[in-house]
N, C-alpha and C positions, 0 to 999 in steps of 0.2 A: 695347738699341742701336737706333739710328735705321734704319728700313727703307724709306725713300723718301718722296716727296711723297704725303701722304694727300689733301690738298685744296689747290687753288689758288682764291683768291677774286678775281674780276675785277669792276671797276666800269666802267660805260659811260654816256656821255651819251645815245647812241642805243642803247638796250637791245635793240630789235628787230633791229638790224643785227648786233650781236655774237651774239645768239642764233642768227640765221640762219647766221652764219659757222661756229660750232661744229657746228651741225646739218649743214651741207654738208660739214664736215670729217670727219664720220662718227661723232660721239659720240652715245651714246644719252641721251635727254632725259627727265627727269621734270618735269612741270609744277608750278609753285609760284606763289603770288600775288605773291611778291617778285621773280620773274624766271625763272630756269631753273637746274636742277641737272642736270649732265651726268655720267654714270657710266661708268667703264671696267671691263672684265672683271676686273681685279685687285682692284677695290674702291675705287680712288681716285676723286676727283671734281673737277670744275670747277664752281664756283658763279658765276653771272653775275647781277649786280645793277645797279640804276640808281645812277648816280654820287652822287645826293643822298639815297640810302637811309640813314636815321639809324642803322640797325642795323649798318652796315659799320664796320670799323676806320677811323681817320682816314687820309687819303692821305699817302704819302711821296714821291709824284711831283708835279711842279708843277701839272699840269692835273687831278689827281685821278682820271684814267682809268687803265685797265690793272690790273695786280695790286695788290691792297690787302694781301694777307697770303699767306704760304706756310705751310701747316700740315704739319709733318713727322710721319710715323708713327713710333711706337716699338713694340717687340715685346712689352712687358709693362707692367703697372702698376708693377713695381719699377723698370723703366727710366724711366718717366714721373716717378716720385718722385725718382729720381736727378737727372734734368734740372732739376726744380724746386729741389732742394737746391743744385745747382751754380750755376744762374743767379741764384738769390736772394741770392747773396753780394754782388753788386754792381749789381743792377738790379731794377726792379719786375717781378714775375711775378704775373699775375692768373689766376684759375681760374674757368671756367664751371661751371654746374650739372652738366653732363655730364662734367666732369673735364678738359676741354681747357684747356691752359695757353697764355698769351699773353705775349709779351715783345717787345723791340726789340733788334736786333743792333747791333754797333758802327758800321755804316754808316747806320743809321736804317731798315733794312728791318724790316717787321713780320713776326714769325714766331710760329707756334703749334706745339703738340705734343699728340698724343693717341694712345692705344693703337690700333694698326692691324694687324688680322689679315688679311694679304694673301691673296687667293684664288689657289689653284693654277689655272694656265691649262691648257686641253686641249692635247694634243700637236699640233704643226703637221704637216700632211701635205705641206708644201713640201719637195721634194727636187730638187737640182740635178744633172743629168748633165754630166759632163765627158768628154773623149776617153778617159780611163783609169779614172774612177770613175763607175759607172753604177748608182746605187741604184734608179732608176725603170725597171722592166722591164714591158712589156706593159700600160702604163697611161699616160694623159696626165697632165700636171702639174695642180696645182690652179688653177682659174680664179676670178678675183675680179670681182664686179660693182661693189663699192664697197669703199673702205678702211674698216676698223674698227680704230682704235687700241686696243691691248691694255693699255698701261701708260703712266704718266707717267714718262718716262725721265730728263729733266733740265730744270733751269731755269737761266737765265743772266741776271745783272745786271751793269751797269756800275757800278763804285764807284771813287772817287778814290784811296783808300788801301787797298791789298790786305793789307799786313802785319797790321793789327789784326783783319781778318776771318779771316786764317789762324790767328792765335792763338786766336780764339774758336771757330771751327768744328773745327779739328784738336785743339787741346789741351783744349777743354772739352766738345765734343760728339762727339768720336771719329771725325770724318771722316778719310779717308786722302787724301793727295796722290797723284793718279794720274800727272800730267805737268804740266810748266810750259812755257808759251810765253814765251820771253824778252821781257821788257819789255811783254808784252801781257796775260797773265793766268794763272790757276791752275785746273786741273781737279781737282775733289774728288769722292771716292766715299763714300757713306754706308756705315758699317760693315756694315750688314745687307743690302747690295745688291752685285751683281757686274757691272753695266754699267760701262764705262770711267769714266764720271762721272755724277753726279746733280746736281752744282752746279758752275757755272763762273763765276768772277769776272773781268771784263774791266776793265782799267785805263782808266777814262774817267769823266766826270761821272755822278752817280747817275742810273740809267736802267734801264728794262726792256729787255733785249736780245732774248731769245727763250725759248721753252718747247718741248720736244721730246716727241713721243709715239711710242712704239715700235710697229712693225708687224712682221709675220712674214716679209716678203720684199720684194725690190725690185719684183716684179710688183705687189704690193698697193700699194706706194708710188706707182708710176706710174699705176695706176688712180685712186688718190686725187688725185694731182696733176692728171691730165687732167680729172677731175670738177670740182675747184675752179676751174680755169681756165675751164671751160665755164659755170660759175655766175658768172663775172665777177670772181673774186678774182685778184689779181696777185702776181707773185713778182719780187723784185729780183735774185735770183741764179740761180733755176732749179735744175736738177738738178746734183748733184756728189757727190764723195766726199772726205772729209778723210783725210790721212795719220794725224794723231793721232786715235785712237779707231777708225779705219777706217770710220766711219759713212757710209753713203749717205744723202743728205739731199735734201729739197725744202722750202725756206722759203717761207712765204706771209705776205704783209703782214697784220698784225692790225688790225682797224678801230680799236682803241684805242691803237695804237702798238706798235712792236716787231714781232716775227715769231713765227709758230707753225710748227713743223717736223714733217714726217713723217720718221722715222728708221728705218733698217733695216740689218741685217748689220754691227752694230758689234762691237767687241771686248768680251769678258767676262774679268774679272780677279779675283784674290783677293790676300791679303796676301803672296803670293810674287812679286807683280809688282814690277819694278824701275822706279821713276819716271825719266823722261827730261827733259832740257832741250832744247827745240826752238827752231829759228829760226821766227818766226811765219808767214811766207808759205809756207815748206816744209811746216809742220804743217797749215795750213789748206787748202791746195790740192793735191790729188792730180790730180783732173780736175774740170772744171766745164763745164757746157753752157749756162750762163745767158746772158742778153742783154747783160750788161755786159762791157766790155773790161777784164779784170783784168790786173794786172801779172804778168809771168812769175814762176814760183816760183824760189826760190833753190836750184837743183838741187845746187850744190856744198856747201850747208850743210844738214845734216840734223839728227839728234838724237844726243845723247850722254847717258850716265848722269848723273842729277842728283846733285850732291855731297851726301854724307850725313855728319853731320846737315845737313839743308837750311839753307842761309843764308836770311836774310830776303829776300823777293822783291825789295826795292829794292836789294839788293846783288848780284843776279844779272846782272851786266853782260854 
């Protein structure tokens, strides 16, 4: 089964700027003659390369910048063999010397698959005291000097036609539908993960929307957000929390387009979860403290259980 994003491959016309961005963001870096490899504690990676690097997969976005490929991890060689067998039925699947598979999804996004043994993370010492629940006695809370993202939590792409993508990722790759934002997009969870979503498709022209990295606490998120702003990186939306997924977020504009997100305190779910159909503004905005004047949320319109079996996205009026 798929257990999350193992590697995201980025291309940049200004390689030094993108490297500085991820370094400021808090990712640990290994030097390479090709660019930079950034490693997360769970074992996932972000590879940053020059846009004209001949070793990169071909671009699927117009300017050739931003993500070039999402490589998904799978839990075993048997799972990898199963993915190859399934996808080879109707598309070309290539295989590297190290066993990594490469293919293209129905929207034209380049995807890969390799065995990914995720590393266990050390327990967090973050404890929140409330007026009635007080787990932190006779000690101060954890202090953060810099944010250190622990995991790649989710990736988001704009695609023009969501139904073929749902057929592909749900019926052939085993993703679960977490929730649906009516006429806006679909949240998907990899079978081997428990975050609310690991993949989100937004109904719009083909584009990179954002990528989220998981942190241990809201404090760590704010320390990271403050540091990024002091380093000169900007945010279009600032700080906020979504109703759908409950994630506290801070989006930062990526030098190659789209946004990179700090994410904390999101929902964790399993196959007992009941997917919901949300009104888009209500789902997206619980509170926001950003600089833009956003429209009011549709307070009277919330979420309701998603009909089962799920109709096609285009039929969910």
